[in-house]
C-alpha positions as CSV (number, residue, x, y, z in Angstrom):
1,X,8.1,7.1,2.0
2,X,10.4,4.1,2.1
3,X,9.9,1.4,4.7
4,X,7.3,-0.9,6.2
5,X,3.6,-0.1,6.4
6,X,1.1,-2.2,8.3
7,X,-2.3,-2.9,6.8
8,X,-5.0,-2.6,9.4
9,X,-7.3,-4.8,7.3
10,X,-6.0,-7.8,9.4
11,X,-6.1,-5.9,12.7
12,X,-8.6,-6.4,15.5
13,X,-11.0,-3.6,15.0
14,X,-12.5,-3.9,18.5
15,X,-9.1,-2.9,19.8
16,X,-7.7,-0.9,16.9
17,X,-5.9,1.8,18.9
18,X,-3.9,-0.8,20.8
19,X,-3.1,-2.7,17.6
20,X,-1.8,0.5,16.0
21,X,0.2,1.6,19.0
22,X,1.9,-1.8,19.1
23,X,3.2,-1.6,15.6
24,X,4.0,2.0,16.0
25,X,6.2,1.2,19.0
26,X,7.9,-1.5,17.0
27,X,9.1,1.0,14.4
28,X,6.9,0.8,11.3
29,X,7.0,3.7,8.9
30,X,3.3,4.1,8.2
31,X,-0.3,2.7,8.4
32,X,-1.8,1.2,5.3
33,X,-5.6,1.6,4.9
34,X,-7.3,-0.7,2.4
35,X,-10.6,0.8,1.2
36,X,-12.9,-1.7,-0.5
37,X,-16.4,-1.2,-1.9
38,X,-17.6,-4.7,-2.8
39,X,-17.7,-3.8,-6.5
40,X,-14.2,-3.4,-7.7
41,X,-13.1,-6.1,-5.3
42,X,-15.2,-8.8,-3.7
43,X,-15.1,-7.4,-0.2
44,X,-16.3,-4.3,1.8
45,X,-13.9,-2.8,4.4
46,X,-14.4,0.7,5.7
47,X,-14.4,4.3,4.7
48,X,-13.3,7.9,5.6
49,X,-14.7,7.7,9.2
50,X,-12.3,4.9,10.1
51,X,-9.4,6.7,8.4
52,X,-10.2,9.8,10.4
53,X,-10.3,7.7,13.6
54,X,-6.9,6.2,12.8
55,X,-5.5,9.7,12.1
56,X,-6.4,10.6,15.7
57,X,-4.6,7.5,17.0
58,X,-1.2,7.9,15.3
59,X,1.0,10.6,13.8
60,X,2.4,8.0,11.3
61,X,1.7,8.7,7.6
62,X,-1.6,7.2,6.5
63,X,-1.3,5.3,3.2
64,X,-4.8,4.9,1.7
65,X,-5.3,2.3,-1.0
66,X,-8.6,2.9,-2.9
67,X,-10.0,-0.3,-4.3
68,X,-13.2,1.3,-5.2
69,X,-15.1,2.5,-8.2
70,X,-15.6,6.3,-8.8
71,X,-12.5,7.2,-6.9
72,X,-12.7,10.9,-7.9
73,X,-15.9,11.3,-5.8
74,X,-14.2,10.3,-2.6
75,X,-10.6,11.6,-2.8
76,X,-11.5,14.9,-1.1
77,X,-13.2,12.9,1.8
78,X,-10.1,10.8,2.4
79,X,-7.9,13.8,2.1
80,X,-10.0,15.6,4.8
81,X,-9.9,12.4,6.9
82,X,-6.1,12.6,7.2
83,X,-4.7,10.6,4.3
84,X,-1.1,11.4,3.4
85,X,-0.8,9.1,0.4
86,X,-3.6,7.9,-1.9
87,X,-3.2,5.2,-4.5
88,X,-5.8,4.3,-7.1
89,X,-6.0,1.4,-9.6
90,X,-5.1,1.5,-13.3
91,X,-7.8,-1.1,-14.0
92,X,-10.9,1.0,-13.1
93,X,-9.7,4.6,-13.5
94,X,-9.9,5.5,-17.2
95,X,-8.9,9.1,-16.7
96,X,-5.9,8.2,-14.6
97,X,-3.9,11.4,-15.1
98,X,-6.8,13.5,-14.0
99,X,-7.3,11.3,-10.9
100,X,-3.6,11.5,-10.0
101,X,-3.7,15.3,-10.5
102,X,-6.7,15.5,-8.2
103,X,-4.9,13.6,-5.5
104,X,-1.9,16.0,-5.8
105,X,-4.2,19.0,-5.7
106,X,-4.7,18.2,-2.0
107,X,-0.9,18.2,-1.4
108,X,-0.9,14.4,-1.0
109,X,1.5,11.8,-2.5
110,X,-0.2,10.0,-5.4
111,X,0.2,6.3,-6.4
112,X,-1.0,4.0,-9.1
113,X,-1.8,0.4,-8.2
114,X,-1.9,-2.6,-10.5
115,X,-3.4,-6.1,-10.0
116,X,-1.3,-9.3,-10.6
117,X,-2.7,-9.7,-14.1
118,X,-1.8,-6.2,-15.2
119,X,1.5,-5.6,-16.9
120,X,4.0,-2.8,-16.3
121,X,3.5,-1.6,-19.9
122,X,0.0,-0.4,-19.0
123,X,1.3,2.3,-16.7
124,X,4.3,3.6,-18.6
125,X,2.5,6.9,-19.5
126,X,1.6,7.7,-15.9
127,X,5.0,6.9,-14.3
128,X,6.4,10.5,-14.7
129,X,3.4,11.8,-12.6
130,X,3.2,9.4,-9.7
131,X,5.1,9.2,-6.4
132,X,4.8,5.5,-6.1
133,X,3.6,2.4,-7.9
134,X,1.7,-0.2,-5.8
135,X,2.3,-3.7,-7.2
136,X,-0.3,-6.1,-5.8
137,X,1.3,-9.4,-5.2
138,X,-2.0,-11.1,-4.4
139,X,-5.4,-10.6,-6.0
140,X,-7.0,-7.7,-3.9
141,X,-9.9,-8.2,-1.7
142,X,-8.8,-10.3,1.3
143,X,-5.8,-10.4,3.7
144,X,-3.7,-13.4,4.4
145,X,-3.2,-14.6,0.8
146,X,0.0,-16.2,-0.4
147,X,2.6,-14.1,-2.3
148,X,2.4,-14.6,-6.1
149,X,6.0,-15.4,-7.0
150,X,5.8,-13.9,-10.5
151,X,5.4,-10.5,-8.9
152,X,9.2,-10.5,-8.4
153,X,9.8,-10.2,-12.2
154,X,7.3,-7.4,-12.4
155,X,9.1,-5.5,-9.6
156,X,12.5,-6.0,-11.3
157,X,11.1,-4.8,-14.7
158,X,9.6,-1.7,-13.0
159,X,12.8,-0.9,-11.2
160,X,14.8,-1.1,-14.5
161,X,12.3,1.2,-16.1
162,X,12.5,3.8,-13.3
163,X,16.3,3.8,-13.4
164,X,16.5,4.0,-17.2
165,X,14.1,7.0,-17.3
166,X,15.2,8.6,-14.0
167,X,11.6,8.6,-12.7
168,X,11.2,9.8,-9.2
169,X,8.9,7.2,-7.8
170,X,9.0,4.4,-5.3
171,X,7.8,0.8,-5.7
172,X,5.4,-0.5,-3.1
173,X,4.4,-4.2,-2.8
174,X,1.4,-5.5,-1.0
175,X,0.2,-9.1,-0.5
176,X,1.7,-12.1,1.3
177,X,4.7,-10.3,2.7
178,X,6.4,-11.7,5.7
179,X,9.9,-12.1,7.2
180,X,10.6,-15.1,4.9
181,X,10.3,-13.3,1.6
182,X,10.7,-9.6,2.2
183,X,14.5,-9.5,1.5
184,X,13.9,-11.1,-1.9
185,X,11.2,-8.5,-2.6
186,X,13.5,-5.7,-1.5
187,X,16.4,-7.1,-3.7
188,X,14.0,-7.2,-6.7
189,X,13.7,-3.4,-6.4
190,X,10.9,-2.6,-4.0
191,X,11.4,0.0,-1.2
192,X,7.9,0.3,0.3
193,X,6.4,-2.8,1.9
194,X,2.9,-3.6,3.2
195,X,2.4,-6.3,5.7
196,X,-0.9,-7.2,7.3
197,X,-1.7,-10.7,8.4
198,X,1.9,-11.7,9.0
199,X,2.0,-9.0,11.8
200,X,-1.6,-8.6,13.1
201,X,-2.2,-12.4,13.2
202,X,1.1,-13.2,14.9
203,X,1.1,-14.2,18.6
204,X,3.7,-11.5,19.3
205,X,3.0,-8.6,17.0
206,X,5.9,-6.5,18.1
207,X,8.3,-9.4,17.6
208,X,6.9,-10.1,14.1
209,X,7.2,-6.5,13.1
210,X,10.8,-6.2,14.3
211,X,11.7,-9.4,12.5
212,X,10.4,-8.0,9.2
213,X,12.2,-4.7,9.9
214,X,15.4,-6.5,10.6
215,X,15.2,-8.3,7.3
216,X,14.6,-5.1,5.4
217,X,17.7,-3.5,7.0
218,X,19.9,-6.3,5.8
219,X,21.9,-5.8,2.6
């Protein structure tokens, strides 16, 4: 599960297959799919049909981030569409343990996501049950936003908690990630990274991807 995932939210959807093949050839570890409903976040993106299409394009793991209300109603659809990992938000899933269990019932990796204003203490009870925590380092809804620096302390706090309690979960970070800050994010304790605009809006997408991967590989 560790490594770099590219968010197709910033990709050119009129040439999506080519966009995905480019980053695949550059060596990314997975494709991140941002699902937005216009209710939980102020934007609408796409649904299971696009995830299914992406699944036909690549054999890379599909990491589906559900920024939608009533997640339980759609988890089976995304599982059938080819999702390998599904993350849901703490903020709008009041029966979080049940939702995480539902994701795992489809033999998928399950994650909990938290917005910038949500503290780590809110998810302590669910940590033993998840495969990863997605820390949003921007307010969700749009690509291309600037990384919120205070996210670094949140990453560090979560890593300390995972080590102390020997939890078997990864830390994923999404929002404003590029080659200039990814090493700092990694050193804070993250091991899954989502990059969108910094790759798909670059003039040379392969070069941009490889530069980020190079920074991740540095100690």
